[in-house]
LOTORMAR-457998 format. One line per 10 residues: number of its first residue (from 1); their letters; for each residue x, y, z of N, C-alpha, C, O. Coordinates in pm, whole numbers. Example, Ala and Ser with C-alpha at 12.3 -4.5 7.8 and 13.67 -1.06 7.14 Angstrom:
BEGIN
1	as	1319 -569 780 1230 -450 780 1320 -330 780 1424 -332 846 | 1285 -225 708 1367 -106 714 1290 3 787 1341 114 804
! end
This chain:
BEGIN
1	madasgedvq	1611 -1191 2032 1695 -1130 1932 1618 -1101 1804 1635 -996 1743 | 1532 -1196 1762 1453 -1176 1641 1358 -1058 1656 1331 -986 1560 | 1308 -1037 1779 1217 -926 1805 1288 -793 1786 1231 -698 1732 | 1414 -785 1831 1491 -661 1816 1513 -632 1668 1509 -517 1625 | 1537 -735 1590 1556 -718 1446 1427 -669 1381 1430 -582 1294 | 1313 -724 1423 1183 -682 1372 1155 -537 1406 1102 -462 1324 | 1191 -498 1527 1173 -358 1568 1263 -267 1488 1223 -155 1453 | 1385 -313 1458 1477 -234 1377 1420 -211 1238 1425 -100 1185 | 1367 -316 1179 1306 -305 1046 1188 -210 1050 1172 -126 962 | 1106 -223 1153 990 -135 1168 1033 12 1180 972 100 1119
11	erlksalwfa	1136 36 1258 1185 174 1274 1242 228 1142 1224 345 1109 | 1311 142 1067 1364 185 937 1252 215 840 1260 313 765 | 1148 133 840 1033 159 753 963 289 791 924 368 705 | 948 308 920 883 430 967 965 554 932 910 659 897 | 1096 542 940 1184 653 901 1171 682 752 1168 799 712 | 1165 578 672 1150 596 527 1016 661 497 1006 747 409 | 912 621 570 780 681 552 783 829 590 729 914 520 | 847 859 703 860 997 748 931 1081 643 889 1193 615 | 1038 1028 585 1113 1100 482 1026 1124 359 1025 1235 304 | 954 1021 315 869 1034 195 757 1135 218 729 1220 133
21	igkmvddesl	693 1126 333 584 1220 364 641 1361 377 581 1457 328 | 755 1374 442 818 1506 456 850 1568 321 832 1688 302 | 897 1486 228 927 1537 94 800 1583 24 798 1689 -37 | 693 1501 32 566 1540 -31 511 1668 30 465 1757 -42 | 516 1679 163 465 1798 231 549 1920 193 495 2027 167 | 681 1902 188 767 2014 149 738 2061 7 730 2181 -19 | 722 1966 -84 690 2001 -224 559 2078 -233 550 2181 -300 | 457 2028 -164 327 2097 -164 336 2233 -97 275 2330 -142 | 411 2240 11 426 2368 82 491 2472 -7 449 2587 -10 | 593 2433 -81 659 2525 -173 564 2566 -285 558 2683 -322
31	rrnmnatpqf	490 2470 -336 397 2498 -445 288 2595 -402 244 2680 -480 | 245 2582 -279 135 2666 -228 185 2787 -148 105 2865 -96 | 316 2801 -139 377 2911 -64 329 2912 81 287 3015 134 | 335 2795 144 295 2778 284 405 2707 358 501 2659 298 | 391 2700 489 488 2629 572 419 2514 645 301 2522 678 | 495 2410 669 447 2298 751 552 2272 859 671 2266 830 | 507 2256 980 599 2232 1091 643 2087 1095 574 2000 1043 | 757 2062 1155 801 1923 1172 699 1841 1255 686 1720 1236 | 629 1909 1345 527 1840 1426 412 1792 1338 358 1684 1359 | 376 1874 1239 271 1834 1144 315 1712 1066 238 1617 1050
41	igaltelvwt	437 1714 1016 488 1601 938 494 1477 1026 460 1367 981 | 536 1492 1151 539 1378 1243 401 1323 1271 382 1201 1274 | 304 1411 1291 167 1367 1317 107 1299 1195 40 1196 1207 | 132 1355 1077 83 1294 953 147 1158 932 79 1064 890 | 273 1146 961 343 1017 949 279 914 1043 257 800 1002 | 250 951 1166 187 860 1261 48 817 1211 11 700 1223 | -26 912 1157 -158 882 1103 -149 781 989 -223 683 986 | -59 805 894 -41 716 780 8 578 827 -38 476 777 | 101 576 923 154 449 973 41 365 1037 33 244 1015 | -43 430 1115 -155 362 1179 -251 306 1073 -300 195 1086
51	qienvaidle	-276 384 970 -364 339 861 -303 218 790 -373 122 758 | -173 222 766 -104 108 701 -116 -17 788 -142 -125 737 | -97 -1 918 -109 -115 1009 -250 -173 1005 -267 -295 1001 | -351 -86 1005 -490 -133 1000 -521 -205 869 -588 -308 869 | -472 -151 759 -493 -215 629 -425 -353 626 -482 -451 578 | -304 -360 679 -232 -487 681 -307 -592 762 -318 -708 721 | -358 -551 877 -435 -645 962 -561 -691 889 -592 -810 888 | -633 -597 827 -753 -634 754 -723 -731 640 -795 -829 622 | -618 -704 563 -583 -791 450 -545 -931 498 -586 -1030 439 | -468 -939 606 -432 -1070 662 -557 -1143 710 -569 -1264 690
61	tfsqhagrtt	-648 -1072 774 -771 -1133 823 -856 -1185 710 -909 -1296 719 | -870 -1108 601 -948 -1153 486 -888 -1279 425 -961 -1373 393 | -757 -1282 409 -695 -1401 349 -707 -1523 441 -730 -1634 393 | -692 -1503 571 -708 -1615 665 -851 -1666 664 -873 -1787 669 | -946 -1577 658 -1087 -1616 654 -1116 -1701 530 -1199 -1792 534 | -1047 -1670 420 -1065 -1747 297 -981 -1875 297 -983 -1950 199 | -908 -1900 404 -828 -2022 415 -696 -2013 339 -638 -2116 302 | -648 -1891 315 -523 -1873 244 -417 -1814 336 -450 -1751 437 | -292 -1834 300 -183 -1772 376 -124 -1654 301 -35 -1586 352 | -173 -1630 181 -123 -1521 97 -236 -1423 67 -348 -1464 37
71	vttddvllla	-206 -1296 77 -302 -1192 42 -311 -1184 -110 -208 -1184 -178 | -433 -1179 -164 -452 -1171 -308 -524 -1040 -344 -563 -962 -258 | -539 -1020 -473 -612 -901 -520 -758 -904 -474 -819 -799 -455 | -813 -1023 -455 -950 -1032 -404 -961 -968 -265 -1061 -903 -233 | -859 -988 -183 -858 -928 -49 -852 -776 -56 -919 -706 19 | -769 -726 -149 -755 -582 -167 -888 -522 -216 -930 -417 -168 | -953 -590 -309 -1082 -543 -359 -1187 -545 -247 -1271 -455 -239 | -1182 -645 -163 -1275 -652 -50 -1250 -536 46 -1344 -478 99 | -1125 -504 68 -1090 -392 156 -1143 -260 101 -1184 -172 177 | -1142 -246 -32 -1184 -121 -96 -1334 -114 -121 -1381 -19 -184
81	rrnsdlqsvi	-1409 -210 -73 -1552 -219 -104 -1633 -97 -62 -1737 -68 -122 | -1590 -26 38 -1665 90 88 -1632 219 14 -1696 322 35 | -1533 213 -74 -1496 329 -154 -1505 287 -300 -1409 234 -357 | -1622 310 -360 -1648 258 -494 -1552 313 -598 -1515 241 -691 | -1510 437 -585 -1415 493 -682 -1280 423 -673 -1220 388 -774 | -1232 403 -550 -1105 333 -531 -1117 189 -580 -1026 138 -645 | -1226 124 -548 -1246 -13 -591 -1246 -23 -744 -1191 -117 -800 | -1307 74 -810 -1310 76 -955 -1170 92 -1014 -1136 24 -1111 | -1090 180 -958 -953 201 -1006 -870 73 -986 -797 32 -1076 | -883 12 -869 -806 -110 -842 -852 -222 -934 -769 -296 -988
91	kdcvdklkaa	-983 -236 -952 -1037 -342 -1039 -987 -324 -1182 -948 -422 -1246 | -988 -202 -1233 -938 -175 -1368 -791 -214 -1380 -750 -275 -1479 | -712 -180 -1279 -570 -213 -1279 -549 -364 -1278 -468 -417 -1353 | -624 -433 -1193 -614 -579 -1183 -654 -644 -1315 -587 -736 -1361 | -761 -595 -1375 -806 -651 -1503 -702 -631 -1612 -680 -721 -1694 | -637 -514 -1615 -532 -489 -1715 -412 -581 -1693 -356 -635 -1789 | -374 -600 -1567 -263 -690 -1537 -294 -834 -1576 -209 -903 -1631 | -416 -878 -1547 -456 -1014 -1583 -458 -1031 -1734 -417 -1135 -1785 | -506 -930 -1806 -511 -938 -1952 -370 -943 -2010 -344 -1018 -2104 | -279 -863 -1955 -140 -864 -2002 -75 -998 -1973 2 -1049 -2055
101	kakektragk	-103 -1055 -1858 -47 -1187 -1822 -101 -1295 -1915 -25 -1381 -1958 | -230 -1291 -1946 -291 -1388 -2036 -230 -1375 -2177 -203 -1475 -2244 | -210 -1252 -2219 -151 -1226 -2350 -8 -1281 -2357 33 -1339 -2457 | 66 -1262 -2247 203 -1311 -2239 205 -1465 -2244 290 -1524 -2311 | 112 -1529 -2175 103 -1675 -2177 71 -1725 -2318 125 -1826 -2362 | -17 -1652 -2388 -54 -1690 -2522 68 -1683 -2615 90 -1772 -2697 | 145 -1577 -2602 267 -1563 -2682 366 -1672 -2651 427 -1728 -2742 | 384 -1703 -2523 478 -1808 -2480 436 -1943 -2534 520 -2024 -2572 | 305 -1967 -2538 252 -2094 -2592 276 -2107 -2741 298 -2218 -2790 | 272 -1999 -2815 292 -1999 -2961 437 -2022 -2996 467 -2075 -3103
111	kk	531 -1981 -2907 674 -1996 -2932 718 -2141 -2921 819 -2179 -2980 | 645 -2222 -2848 685 -2361 -2824 665 -2442 -2943 694 -2561 -2942
! end
């Protein structure tokens, strides 16, 4: 029974992905005055879904290798290591978030 529920969630996620990709493709098609077939949108959705599955597996593997049960930003940065531009963008974002969190902690400490 739990497996059927998991499959239902997976199908709902895939449908949401198909809808989002279809909307993006439609917007671009209108902007460029071109057409995209439903088969193209379906194939693109399958490609993106497969990539998401591969990324999820890699992130889980990295965290398990580090002896953790939770994926962290370190795992994401490790995944992006082969794309220096992407890694730089992610690192900048992580650094900004950490700085904001530290600033928030400092403010909370002063209020006490």
